[in-house]
N, C-alpha and C positions, 0 to 999 in steps of 0.2 A: 405542542400545538393547542391543546385544550386550555392551557394556562394563558397562551397568547390571546385566544378568543375571549377568555374571561376579562383580560385586561382591556381589550378593545371595547367590549360591551360596557365595562365599568366606566371607561373614559367617555363613551357616548352618553351614558346615563348622567354622568356628572355634568357634562356640557349642556345637556338638555335641561337639567334642573337649574343650573346657573342662568341660562338664557331665559327660561320661563320666569324666574324671579326678577331679574334685572330689566328684561324687555317687556314682559307681560304684566307683572304684578306691581312693581314700584311706580310706573307711570299712573297706575290707577289709585295709588295711595295718596299722592299729592302732585302738585304742579312742579315738575323738575326745574323749571326756570326760577321758581321761588327758592328752591333748594340751592341752586347756583348762586343766587343773590345773597343768601344767608352765609354761604362759605366765603364769597368775595368780600363781605362786610367785615370779616375778621381783621383786626389790626396786626401790624408786624410784631408787636409785643406779644399778642395772644398766640400767634403762630410760633414765635420763638419759644415761648413757655411750653407749648405743647410738644415741640421737638425735644426739649430738655427732658420732659416727663417720659416721652417715648424712648429716648436714648437710655434713660435709667431702666425702663422696663426691659430693653434688650439685654442689659447687663445682668439683671438679677438672677437668671436661671443658671449662670455659670457658678454661682455659689452653691447651688444644689449639687452640681457635678463634683466640685472640689470636696464637698462634705461626704459624698458617697463613694468616691474613688480615691483612696489614699495614694499620694504621690503625684496627683494631677496638678499641673500649674494653672494659674488663672488664665494665662495666654492660651494654653491648650483647651481649657474649658470654654473660652470665648469662641474659639475656632469651631469646635464640635457643635456647640449650641447653635450658632448662626447658620452653619452649613446644613445641619439636619433640619432646622426650621424651614429654610428655603426649599429643601426637597419636599418636606411634608406639605408645604403650601402650594406646590406647583404640579404635583404628579398624583393621579388617582392611586389610592392605597399608599400615599406618600408616608403616612405615619409608620406603617410596617417597614417600608423601605428605609426610612430614616433610622430605624433601629439597626438595620444591617450596616448602614453607613457609619453610625456611631461605633459599632463593633470593629469595623475595618480601621477607623481612625485611631481608636484606643490601642488596638493590636499593633499598629505600625509604630506606636510610641513605646512599645515594650511592655505593655500591661498584660498580665496573664489572663487566659481565657476565663478562669473561674472568677477572678476579681472583676472583670468586665461584666460578666453575667450577673454577679451579685449587685453591682452598682446599678445596672439597668433595672433589675427587679425591685430593689429597695427604693430607688428614686421614683419608679412607677407606682409602687404601693403608696408611698407618702403623698405623691401628687393626687392619687385617687382619694385618699383619706381627706385631703383638704378640699378637693372638688366636691365630694359628697357632703362635707361638713359645712361649706359656705351656705347652701340653701337652708340648712337647719338654723344657722346663726341669723340669716336674713329674716326667716320666719319669726324667730324669737324677738328680734328688734321690731318687726312690724306688729307683733302681738302687743308689745309694750305700748306702741303708739295707737293701738286699736284699729289696725289696717290689715289684719290677716284674713284674706278672703278664702272661700272654700276651695277654689282651684289651687291656690298657693299651699294650703294646708295639705291637700292630697299629694302634691308634688314633693313637699317637704317630708311627708310621712314615707313616701317611697325612698327618698334620699336617706332618711334615718334608717329604714330597714336595710338598704344596701350597705350603709356605713357600718351598722351593727354586725351584719353578716360578714363583711370583709374583715372587720377587726376581730371578730370571734374566731374565724378561720386562722388568721394570723397569730392570735394568741395561743390557739391550740397547737399550731406548728412549733411555736417557741417553748411551749410548756415542758415537754419531755421528748426525748428522741423516739420513744415508742409511739407517742401520739403523732409525731411528725411522719413516721413511716406509715401509720394507718391512714393519715390524710393523703399521702402520696399514693397508696394503694387504691383508695376510694376514687381519687381523681383519675387514676389510670383506668379503672373499670368504667368510669363514666365517659371517658374519652374514646374508649375502644370502638363503640358503634360508629362514631364519626370517622375514625381512621379506616374502618372497613368500608364505609360508604365511599370514601375517597380512594379506595383500593390501595391502601398503604398497610404496612405491617402494624399490627396492634402495638401500642406503646408498652414498654417494659422497663423496669429499673427505676420507676418514678419514686418508689419508697426510699431507695438509697439517695436519689437526687435531692428529695425534700429533706432528708436527714442531714445531708451535707450542707444544704442551704441554711438549715437551722443553725448549725454550729458556726458557720461563717457570719451569719446575720447577727447572732448574739455578740460575736467578737466586734463587729463593726458598730452596731448600735450601742454597745456598752461604752464605747469611746466617743461616739459622735451623734447620738440621737438628738441631742438638744440643738446642735448646729444644723443638722439636717431638717429638723422641724421648723426652726426659725427661718432658714433659707427658703423652704418651700412655701411657708405662709407669706413671706415678703414677696416672693415671685408672683403669687396669685393676686395679692392685694395691689401690687404695682400695676398689673394689667387692668384691674378695676379702676385704679387712680387715673389711668389714661382715659377711660370712658367718662368718668366723672368730670375731669378737667375739660374734655372736649365738649360735653354738654353745656357746662357753665360758660365756656368761651364763645360758643355759638349763640347762646342766649336763653337756654332752658334754665330757669331759675330754681332755687330751692323751694319756692312756693308752688311751682308747677309740678316738679318731680323732686322729692326729697332725696338726700344721699342714701337713705335706707331703701327707698324704692328703687333707686339705681342699682344698689347692691343686690336686691332681690332679682331684678331683671337680669343682671349680669350672671348671678349664680344659677338661676333656673335655666336660662338659655344655654349656658355651658353644659349643664347637666343633661338637658334634652337633646343637645346637638352632639352627644358623645358618639353616636353612630356615624361613621365616616362616609356620608353620602357624597360629599364633594371634598376636594383637597382643602384642608384648613377650614372646613365648614363654610366655604365661600357661598354666599347667597342665603344659606340656611340661618347662619348667625345674624346676618343683617336683618332678615325678615323677622326673626324672633325678637331681636332687640327693639326694632321699630314698633312691632305690635305691643310689646310689654310696656314700653315707655309712653306711647301714645295713649294706651289704656290708663296709665297712671296719671295722665293729665297734661302731657307735653304737647306743645304746638307741633302739628305734623311737619311742616317744612323745616322747622328748627331741629326736630328729632331726626328726620331723615338726613339732614345735612350733617348733624353731629355724628351719627352712626357711620356715615360714609367716610368722614374725616378720621374717625376712630379706627376703622378698618384699613384705611390707607396707612396709618401709622403702625398698626399692629400686624397687618397681614401683608401689605405690599412692600413696606419699607424693609422688612427682614429679608426679602428675596434678593435684591442686589447686594446687601451686606453679606448674606450667606454665600453668594457666588464668589465674592472677593475672598471670604474665609476659606472656601473650598480650594481656591487657587493657592492660598497660603499653605494649606495642608499639602498640596501636591508638590509645591516647589521647595518648601522648607525641609531640608534634609537633616538639619541639626537636631531635630527632635526624634529622629528615627533611631530605634535600637531594638535589639532582640529581647523577648520576654525573659525575666529573671528565672533562675532555677527554683527559687523559693518565694513565698509570699513576703512582701516587704513589711516591716513592723509598722504599726499604726503610729504616725507622728502627729504632733499638734498641727492644726490648720495654719497655713501661712497667714501672716498678719495682713 
């Protein structure tokens, strides 16, 4: 009952935030009729080009799954990627629920529980490494061009601190089994008060779990770290490419907002919108991008038009695609099988 109440409250808060941004704030930013005119002025060639870039962006994350879960086919990766994205974009706390859906889909295809958990953890860690690293890269590029402002420096320093902290913990876990066990024990002690507050049993056995995670991670990364890194970087940069292409096709030129400034806006907004206030960051990401790009020198109607088109391609478009993929998972019985008795050997990635 308490969980249901929390979900209802979270849904109400999300709807309130979205309504406040789209109904209360955006009309104050610019004339929406001018925004509509900017979108309508796009040619068929420009729209077609954006659809191609958006389609590539939808495809890229499946490479991350194939690299992190040995034995997964590209078709299965495409289905799980789009179905979970649609869930994350439509339901409050959808990101957490999408992890559960991923788990159910992988399990139905015969993957062992330990392999699924490892794939979820490693892909999540690599995603966060890249997400924290992009603001650092953007700040360095801005500094080269003499455009690194104080606010950007502070945000980048926070990103650097978080990135260094995360990589340090990860390196300590991989260093030795004893270190991994100590990290697990410390994490268990740190989490105990929160478990007691939620009236749950204190966690136990995290030292063994982290040690097991270490052994399996070394095995996986020893064979595939380069493919996993490349796939993750390509996935993030492809999303950025959709934003850059949308801005240019709507009319925001390089002289108004350079590609480096677009990268900085993209990186910092993604970093600051990590807290899941609304499903898929709806409203929060739009407002953050508009503020950053207008501050950088973009024309307000053009920037608002570009951001709305960008979010249509990257937030709304995956929803119907994901619904279709969820139906494929429910109906396609040929992929269903029981988990193997032993872990499969690491095979080369399919071409």
